N, C-alpha and C positions, 0 to 999 in steps of 0.2 A: 065171539064165535063167527060173526060175519067176516072179520078180517082173517081168521084162521082158514075159513073156507076159500077166501080169495087167494091166499098163499098156496093152499093145498090143491088148487086147480092146476098147478104146474108140477112136473116131476122133480123131486128133490132127493138128494143123496147125502150121506156122510161117509167120509173115508179117513182112516187113520193116516195122517201125513205130517211129517216134521214134528212129531211128538204131540199132536193135538188131533181131535176129531173135526175135520173140516167139513162144513156144510155148504152145499151149492145147489142151485137150480140148474137143470140140464134140459132145455127146451129145444127140441129138434125143429129145424127149418123145413118149410114146405115149398120146395122149388126144385129146379133141375140140378142145382149144384150149390147148396147153401154154404156160405162161408162161416167157418167157426169164429165166434166172437167172444172174447173174455170181457165181461161187463162188470166194472168195479164201482161200488158205492163210496160215499164219503164219510167224514167224521163230523158230528155224530150222525149216523144214518144206518140204513139197512137195505136189504133187497126189496123191501116193500116199495121203495122209490121206483122200481122198474115194472110193477105189475101192469100198469096201463100200457106201457110201450112194448112189452114183450110180444104180444100177439102181432103188433105191427112189424116188428123186426123178423119174427119167425114166419109169418104168413102175409107178406105184403100184398099178394094177389087178392086177399079177402078184404083189403082196406084201400083199394083203388090204385095199388102199385103194381110193379112188375115182379112176377114170381122169380125171375132171374136174380133179383136183389135180395133174396131171402138169406137170413143168418140162422145158424144153429148157435143158440146163446148159452154160454156158461156164466152164471152169475153167482159167485161165491159170497158167503158172509165173511168179511175180513176177519182174520184171526183176532180173537178178543172181542168180537162184535156179535150180538144176537146169538144165532144158533151155532156159531163157531166159538162159543165161550163155555168154559166150565170153571168153577171156583178153583183157584190155586194153580191154574195152568200158566206156563211161562209166557212172558210178553214177547212180541215180535217187533223188531225194527222194520222200517220200510223195506230195506233190502231183503230181510228174511221173509217178509210177506211176498215179495216178488219171486224169490226162489221157491217158495211153497206153491205159488200159482203156476210157475213154470213146470214144476213136477206134476201138478194136477193136469195141466193141458197136454203135456208130452208123455210122461211115464204112465199116468193113470188112464187118460182118455185117448192117447195115441195120435194126437194131432201134430203133423209136421210143421204146418204154418197156420197162423191164425191172426186175426186182428185184435187189438186191445183198445178199450174205451174206458175212460175214467173221469170222474168229477170230484172236486174237493180233494180229500186224501187219496182217492182213487186216481186223480190226475197226477199227483206226485208219483204214485206207483206206475202209471202208464209211462211217464218220462223215464223212470228208472228201468222199466222193462226195455225201452228202446236203447238204453245204454248197455244193459247187461246181456240181452238176448236178441240182438237185431236179426240174427240169421233165421229165426223162426217166425218173424213178424211180417205180415202183409202190410202193416201200417199201424199207427196209433192215432187216436182221436181224443181230444180233451175238451171239456167245457169249463175249464179253469186253467189259467196259465200258472205253472208251478215255479214262480220266481218270488224272491223276497222284494217287496216294493221299497224303493228309495224315497227319502224325504228331503233330498237336496237337489233342487232343480238347476243350480248353478247360476252365475251372473248373467248369462246370455239366454236364459230360458224364455220361451215364447209365452204368450198369455195362456195358451192351452196347457202348456207344461206346468205353469204356475198354478193353474186351477187344479190340475191333477194332484200336485203336491198338497194343496190345501185339503182335497178330498181324502188323501191318504192320512194326513195328520188328524182329520176329524174322525176317520175310521179307527185309528189307533186309540184315540182318546175316548170315543163314545161307544164303539162297537166290539172291542176286543175283550171286555171283561169276562164274557162266558168262557173264553179260552183259558184264562188263568184259573178261574174257579174249577172248571171241569178237569184241568190238568193237574191242579195242586190239591184241591179239597173235594174230590168227586163224591166221597161218601157223605160228607156233611150236606151237600146239595141233594144227593139221592134220597136220603131219609126224609128231608123236608118235602121234596116233590112227591115222593111216594105217598106221604100222609095227606096230601092235598091235591085232589084232582084239578081243582081250579088253579092252583099254583103250577102244576105240571103243564096244563093247557096254556097258561100265560107264558111260561118259559119257552114253549115250542112255537106257539102261534106268533109271538112277538118277532121271532126270527123270520118267519115267512112274511110277516108284514114289512119288516125293515129291509129285507134282502130281495124282494121281488118288485117288479114294476106293476103297481096296482093303483086303483082309484080310491084307496082307503080301506079296502077289505082284501085279505089275502086270496079269497076265492075269485077275485076279479083279475088276478095276475094273468 
């Protein structure tokens, strides 16, 4: 209930769009001319990732910033994720997600130009937005580079490039198992995790431990 209350502190809507009911947060900016910002989460993730930063983006003046830097934030649940999911609904490709969000921002909400920010899967969507709809964007921002990492540094690679390749090889070998399990056998994992709160916590917290800069505890990141 505490988490429900935290989410419900922000205005939320559902709109029939591209054959699904799309859920999104619509938080109005407080400033002289807030910039519309489409904020996209990653995989596996949700709009809960944004609850702490939304007040800072929409009301920077209340957090030591300049009110002129305010954003009006639109944060949708990606189709197939969280509150944009219903059993049996069709699946969306990355391009179809971008088309759906373009319709949300322009046809539904009436924004002519807006910024786009994405992390993880949302970063891939942000890059795709820049390719498909550049005319309506003030810019894109990503906190992940949407490229496929190479594992061949070549014969003339520097020591730093060789170290990078070793890190990529270690990542593929040790850190990518979750991708294959969740992409190929998600239900097998889901039933096991649903039946064990400890198992679910371990599955999630381990990623925060492995993927953040911390002193041994994810809370220290």
